[in-house]
C-alpha positions as CSV (number, residue, x, y, z in Angstrom):
1,M,-60.2,24.9,32.3
2,F,-61.0,24.1,28.7
3,P,-58.8,21.3,27.4
4,F,-57.4,23.2,24.4
5,A,-54.8,20.6,23.8
6,K,-57.5,18.0,22.9
7,S,-58.6,19.8,19.8
8,A,-58.2,16.7,17.7
9,E,-61.5,15.3,19.0
10,R,-63.8,13.9,16.3
11,G,-66.0,16.6,14.8
12,L,-64.0,19.4,16.4
13,P,-62.0,21.7,14.2
14,S,-58.6,23.1,15.0
15,M,-59.1,24.7,18.4
16,S,-56.6,27.4,17.5
17,N,-58.9,28.7,14.8
18,V,-61.8,28.9,17.2
19,V,-59.8,30.7,19.9
20,E,-58.5,33.3,17.4
21,T,-62.0,34.3,16.3
22,H,-63.7,34.0,19.7
23,T,-61.1,35.0,22.3
24,D,-63.5,37.4,23.9
25,I,-65.8,34.6,25.1
26,V,-63.2,32.1,26.2
27,P,-62.8,33.5,29.8
28,R,-66.6,33.7,30.2
29,L,-67.0,30.1,29.0
30,E,-64.4,28.9,31.4
31,A,-66.1,30.7,34.3
32,A,-69.5,29.5,33.3
33,A,-68.3,25.9,32.9
34,E,-66.8,26.0,36.4
35,R,-70.0,27.2,37.9
36,V,-72.1,24.6,36.1
37,Q,-69.8,21.8,37.1
38,R,-70.0,22.9,40.7
39,A,-73.8,22.9,40.4
40,H,-73.7,19.4,39.0
41,K,-71.5,18.2,41.9
42,A,-73.8,19.8,44.5
43,A,-76.9,18.2,43.0
44,A,-75.1,14.8,43.0
45,T,-74.6,15.0,46.7
46,V,-78.3,14.7,47.2
47,I,-79.4,12.8,44.1
48,F,-77.6,9.4,44.1
49,G,-76.9,7.3,41.0
50,Q,-78.5,9.7,38.6
51,D,-75.6,11.6,37.1
52,D,-76.9,11.2,33.5
53,V,-80.3,12.5,34.6
54,I,-78.8,15.5,36.3
55,E,-76.6,16.3,33.3
56,R,-79.4,16.0,30.9
57,T,-81.6,18.2,33.0
58,L,-78.9,20.8,33.2
59,I,-78.5,20.6,29.5
60,T,-82.2,21.3,29.1
61,I,-82.1,24.3,31.4
62,L,-78.9,25.7,29.9
63,S,-80.5,25.4,26.5
64,G,-83.5,27.4,27.7
65,G,-86.0,24.5,27.3
66,H,-88.3,22.1,29.1
67,A,-87.8,18.4,29.9
68,L,-90.1,15.4,30.2
69,L,-88.9,13.0,32.9
70,I,-90.2,9.4,32.6
71,G,-89.6,6.9,35.4
72,V,-91.3,4.7,37.9
73,P,-92.2,6.2,41.3
74,G,-89.5,6.7,44.0
75,L,-86.6,7.6,41.7
76,A,-86.1,11.1,43.1
77,K,-87.7,13.0,40.3
78,T,-89.4,15.4,42.7
79,L,-86.2,15.7,44.8
80,L,-84.3,16.5,41.6
81,V,-86.4,19.5,40.8
82,E,-86.3,20.8,44.4
83,T,-82.5,20.3,44.5
84,L,-81.8,22.0,41.2
85,G,-84.1,24.9,42.2
86,K,-81.9,25.5,45.2
87,V,-78.6,24.9,43.5
88,L,-79.5,27.2,40.6
89,G,-81.0,29.9,42.8
90,L,-84.4,29.5,41.2
91,D,-87.9,29.7,42.7
92,A,-89.3,26.2,42.4
93,K,-92.9,25.0,42.7
94,R,-94.6,21.7,42.2
95,I,-98.1,20.9,40.8
96,Q,-99.6,17.4,41.2
97,F,-101.7,16.8,38.1
98,T,-105.0,15.0,38.6
99,P,-108.0,14.5,36.3
100,D,-110.1,17.2,38.1
101,L,-107.3,19.9,37.9
102,M,-108.6,22.9,36.0
103,P,-106.6,25.4,33.9
104,S,-107.3,28.1,36.5
105,D,-105.8,25.9,39.2
106,I,-102.4,26.3,37.5
107,I,-102.6,29.6,35.7
108,G,-104.6,31.6,38.3
109,S,-107.9,33.5,38.1
110,E,-109.5,36.8,38.5
111,V,-111.4,37.7,41.7
112,L,-113.8,40.5,42.4
113,D,-112.6,43.0,45.0
114,D,-115.0,45.3,46.7
115,E,-113.1,47.8,48.7
116,P,-114.8,50.7,50.5
117,G,-114.2,54.0,48.6
118,R,-112.7,52.3,45.6
119,G,-115.7,50.4,44.2
120,R,-115.5,47.0,42.6
121,S,-112.7,45.8,40.5
122,F,-111.2,42.6,39.3
123,R,-107.8,41.4,40.5
124,F,-105.7,38.6,39.0
125,I,-104.3,36.1,41.5
126,K,-101.4,34.3,40.0
127,G,-101.3,30.5,40.0
128,P,-98.3,28.2,40.7
129,I,-97.3,28.4,37.0
130,F,-95.7,31.8,37.8
131,T,-92.4,30.4,39.1
132,Q,-89.0,29.9,37.6
133,L,-88.7,26.1,37.8
134,L,-92.0,24.2,37.7
135,M,-92.5,20.5,38.3
136,A,-95.6,19.2,36.6
137,D,-96.0,15.9,38.3
138,E,-97.7,13.2,36.3
139,I,-98.7,15.6,33.5
140,N,-100.6,12.9,31.6
141,R,-103.2,12.6,34.4
142,A,-104.7,16.0,33.7
143,S,-107.3,16.7,31.1
144,P,-106.2,17.9,27.6
145,K,-107.6,21.4,28.5
146,T,-105.3,21.7,31.5
147,Q,-102.4,20.2,29.6
148,S,-102.7,22.7,26.8
149,A,-102.9,25.6,29.3
150,L,-99.5,24.6,30.7
151,L,-98.0,23.9,27.3
152,Q,-99.1,27.2,25.9
153,A,-97.2,28.9,28.7
154,M,-94.2,26.7,28.0
155,Q,-94.1,27.8,24.4
156,E,-95.0,31.5,24.7
157,H,-93.8,32.3,28.2
158,H,-97.1,34.1,29.0
159,V,-100.7,33.5,29.7
160,T,-103.8,35.5,28.8
161,V,-106.6,35.9,31.3
162,A,-109.7,38.1,30.5
163,G,-107.8,39.6,27.6
164,Q,-104.8,40.6,29.8
165,R,-101.3,39.2,29.2
166,H,-99.4,38.0,32.1
167,D,-95.7,37.0,31.6
168,T,-94.1,34.1,33.4
169,P,-90.9,34.9,35.3
170,A,-87.5,34.7,33.7
171,P,-86.0,32.2,33.4
172,F,-89.0,29.8,33.1
173,H,-88.5,26.1,32.8
174,V,-91.0,23.1,33.2
175,L,-89.9,19.7,34.2
176,A,-92.8,17.4,33.7
177,T,-93.0,13.8,34.8
178,Q,-94.8,10.7,33.6
179,N,-95.2,7.3,35.2
180,P,-94.6,4.7,32.5
181,L,-96.4,1.9,34.4
182,E,-100.1,2.7,35.0
183,Q,-101.7,4.4,32.0
184,E,-105.4,3.7,33.0
185,G,-107.3,7.0,33.3
186,T,-104.5,9.1,31.8
187,Y,-104.5,11.5,28.8
188,P,-101.4,10.9,26.7
189,L,-99.8,14.1,25.4
190,P,-100.5,14.7,21.7
191,E,-97.5,14.6,19.4
192,A,-97.5,18.4,18.8
193,Q,-97.3,19.0,22.6
194,L,-94.6,16.4,23.1
195,D,-92.5,18.3,20.5
196,R,-92.4,21.3,22.8
197,F,-90.2,19.4,25.3
198,L,-86.5,19.8,24.4
199,L,-85.5,16.4,25.9
200,Q,-87.2,13.2,27.1
201,I,-85.1,12.0,30.1
202,D,-85.6,8.4,31.1
203,V,-85.0,8.0,34.8
204,G,-83.7,4.4,35.6
205,Y,-82.9,2.6,38.8
206,P,-79.7,3.5,40.6
207,D,-76.9,1.0,40.6
208,L,-75.9,-1.1,43.7
209,N,-73.3,1.3,45.1
210,A,-75.5,4.4,44.6
211,E,-78.5,2.6,46.3
212,R,-76.2,1.6,49.2
213,R,-75.1,5.3,49.7
214,M,-78.8,6.3,49.5
215,L,-79.7,3.9,52.3
216,Y,-77.1,5.4,54.7
217,A,-77.7,9.0,53.7
218,T,-81.5,9.0,53.9
219,T,-82.3,6.8,56.9
220,G,-80.2,8.6,59.5
221,T,-80.7,11.7,61.5
222,D,-78.6,14.0,59.3
223,T,-80.2,15.5,56.2
224,A,-78.0,16.6,53.3
225,K,-78.5,20.3,52.4
226,V,-77.4,22.2,49.3
227,E,-76.6,25.8,48.9
228,P,-77.1,28.0,45.8
229,V,-74.2,27.8,43.4
230,I,-75.6,29.9,40.6
231,S,-78.0,32.9,40.7
232,A,-80.9,33.3,38.4
233,Q,-79.1,36.2,36.7
234,D,-76.0,34.1,36.2
235,L,-78.0,31.3,34.8
236,M,-79.6,33.6,32.2
237,A,-76.2,35.0,31.3
238,T,-74.9,31.4,30.8
239,Q,-77.9,30.6,28.6
240,R,-77.1,33.5,26.4
241,L,-73.4,32.4,26.4
242,V,-74.4,28.8,25.3
243,R,-76.0,30.3,22.1
244,Q,-72.7,32.0,21.3
245,I,-70.6,28.8,21.4
246,P,-69.4,28.1,17.8
247,V,-70.6,24.8,16.2
248,P,-68.2,23.2,13.7
249,D,-69.6,22.5,10.2
250,K,-69.1,18.8,10.7
251,V,-71.3,18.8,13.7
252,V,-74.1,20.8,11.9
253,E,-73.9,18.3,9.1
254,A,-74.2,15.4,11.6
255,I,-77.3,17.0,13.2
256,L,-79.0,17.4,9.8
257,K,-78.1,13.9,8.7
258,L,-79.4,12.4,11.9
259,V,-82.7,14.2,12.0
260,R,-83.4,13.9,8.3
261,S,-82.7,10.2,8.4
262,A,-85.3,9.8,11.2
263,R,-88.1,11.0,8.9
264,P,-90.0,8.4,7.0
265,G,-91.0,8.9,3.3
266,T,-88.0,11.1,2.5
267,G,-85.8,8.3,1.0
268,E,-83.0,9.1,3.4
269,N,-83.1,5.8,5.2
270,A,-84.8,2.5,4.1
271,E,-85.2,1.2,7.7
272,T,-86.9,4.5,8.7
273,D,-89.4,4.2,5.9
274,R,-90.3,0.7,7.1
275,F,-90.3,1.1,10.9
276,V,-91.1,4.8,11.6
277,A,-94.6,6.1,11.3
278,W,-93.7,9.7,11.9
279,G,-90.5,11.5,12.6
280,P,-89.0,14.6,14.0
281,G,-89.5,18.1,12.6
282,P,-87.2,21.1,12.5
283,R,-87.6,21.6,16.3
284,A,-85.5,18.5,16.8
285,S,-82.6,20.0,14.8
286,Q,-82.9,23.2,16.8
287,A,-83.0,21.3,20.0
288,L,-79.8,19.3,19.0
289,M,-78.0,22.5,18.0
290,L,-78.6,24.0,21.5
291,A,-78.2,20.8,23.5
292,V,-74.8,19.9,22.0
293,R,-73.5,23.4,22.9
294,A,-74.8,23.0,26.5
295,K,-73.2,19.6,26.8
296,A,-69.8,21.0,25.6
297,L,-70.0,23.7,28.2
298,I,-70.8,21.2,31.0
299,D,-67.9,19.0,29.9
300,G,-65.5,22.1,29.8
301,R,-65.0,22.1,26.0
302,L,-64.9,25.1,23.8
303,A,-67.1,23.6,21.0
304,P,-69.3,20.6,20.5
305,S,-68.3,17.4,18.7
306,V,-70.1,14.7,16.7
307,D,-69.9,12.6,19.8
308,D,-72.3,15.0,21.5
309,V,-74.8,14.6,18.7
310,I,-74.6,10.8,19.1
311,A,-74.9,11.0,22.9
312,L,-78.0,13.2,22.7
313,A,-79.7,11.5,19.8
314,E,-82.0,9.4,22.0
315,P,-83.3,12.0,24.4
316,I,-83.8,14.5,21.6
317,L,-85.6,12.1,19.1
318,K,-87.4,9.5,21.2
319,H,-90.5,11.5,22.0
320,R,-90.6,12.9,18.4
321,M,-90.9,9.5,16.7
322,A,-93.5,6.7,16.6
323,L,-93.2,3.1,15.4
324,T,-95.2,1.5,12.7
325,F,-97.3,-1.6,13.3
326,A,-94.7,-3.6,11.3
327,A,-91.9,-2.4,13.7
328,R,-93.9,-3.4,16.8
329,A,-94.8,-6.8,15.3
330,E,-91.1,-7.5,14.7
331,G,-90.1,-6.5,18.2
332,E,-88.3,-3.3,17.2
333,D,-88.1,-0.4,19.6
334,L,-87.2,3.3,19.2
335,N,-84.0,3.0,21.3
336,R,-82.4,0.5,18.9
337,I,-83.6,2.4,15.8
338,I,-82.2,5.7,17.1
339,A,-78.9,4.0,18.1
340,R,-78.5,2.7,14.5
341,L,-79.3,6.1,13.1
342,A,-76.8,7.8,15.4
343,A,-74.1,5.3,14.5
344,S,-74.5,6.2,10.8
345,V,-73.5,9.8,11.4
346,E,-70.0,8.9,12.8
C-alpha cells in the first residue's frame, strides 16, 4: 500500500492534493507496485547481494529504456537478464559480441527460397535481436558497424533490411554489458551511442553474507527456480502507468538544476567548467523524469521526491559526462563530481 501518511517527505507536495486530482490511478498504482515488488523479491532469491542492481534494472525496464551493465566477470550479469526475463514474462535472448560479429548475425538476413511451383523469392529470417529482453554481452568487443546496428534498433524499435521495415517485439529492452578490466581489442561506444542507454549500472562484488548464501545455494544439488510474476502485457500497462505518475514542481526543478549544473561552459557551476569536458544533454533530463517515477512506484510511493533525483544522479549522468585532463591530473573522478552536484540540489 502507498504510505499516504508520509506525505511530508522532502520534495513531495501535500499527498492529499495529489490524491484528489489523481484518484483514478491510485488503485492501479497500488496494484502495479505490489506486482513489481514481488518481481524484485523473486529475482533476489536467485541473484544474491545485488539488490541495487536489480532495482536499477527494473527502473530501466519500467521506464521503457535500456541499461549498460558494467562489472567484472562472474557477477551474475547474464543470470540477472535470464532471471528477469522469467520473472517479467518476457522472451529473453543473449548475444555474445565478438570482433567478427556482423550486423546480419544480430538483425537477420534475407535468403533465397526456390519452391516448386512458386518460383524464387526472398524470405527474411529474423536474428536474435527480435526478442523482448536482449542481453548484449560485452558490446564493446563488436565492431562499430555491428554496434550501430543494435543501437539503431534500440532507438527506433525497428530495423530495415532490403528496404523493408521489421519491427522489434513489444516491449523491447536491451541490457548490454561491458568488462571494465580488459580493453585491448575493444571498440568503445561513442558518446552519442552511450546517450541512448537510460542508466549505467555498475555491478560490484557481493558482501560477505550474500557470498556465503551464494556458496550454499549454487554448489548443492538443488537449483533455485523462479516463476513469472508479471506478464508482458502487464509490464507494458505498468510502463504506461509510470508516465502518468505526477511529478512535483520541486522535483522537476531539482532535475533541471542537476542536469544543467553538469554541463560545462554554461556558467551554472565553476567546478563543472574546470573538471568536465562534456556533459549531459536533454536526454538526461528525460531519463531522470522517467526514472524517478519508476523508483517511486517500486518503493510504493505515489509521487517521486528530490531524494530520488539524488539517488539516481550517478547512474543517469555517469555515462553522459567526461573528465578534462586537469581533472584526471588532480585525481578527480566522475563519482565524486556527480555526488557534489547532487548534494547541491537538496
